C-alpha positions, 0 to 999 in steps of 0.5 A: 500499499502506498500513501499520497498527500495532496493540497488544495485551497478553498475560496476565502469565504466563511459561508462557502467553507461552511457549505463545503464542509456540509457537503463533505459530511454527506458525500454522495454515495456514488462519489464514495464508490468511485473513490473505492473503485479507483483503488483508494483504500482510505482517505482523510481531508483536513482543513486549516483556514482555507487550506486543505490537506488530503491523505490517501492510502491506495492499493498497489494497482492505483494510478492517478491516470486510471483514476482520472480516466474513471472520473472523466467517464463518470457523470456523477463524479463530473457533477460533483467536481463541477459543484466543488469547484465553486468552493475550491481554488488552485493552490499557489504553484498549481498548473492551469486547471490543476486542483489537488496538488501532489505534495512531496514528503520531506520528513518521516519519523 
């Protein structure tokens, strides 16, 4: 099993952040299924102010390319992603149209 850490920012608006968290307390079942089907075994998202940090534990056969392809062909995932982009904004340093940015591990104890 492998672990990835990713970062993303939210729009700096307290009401939008509140709405975003409400959506994540009741993530659509189709979205949860798509996450699991892609090989993501465990996922957590943390927030400080408008900064998000995601930790994903994935199966050995997981790839971001496969997940992207699965998401692109899933109408419900596309609907969710379009809705979430109302609340999200690219983290500084992200490429154009890049949402969650892969972070490099710099320390482990």
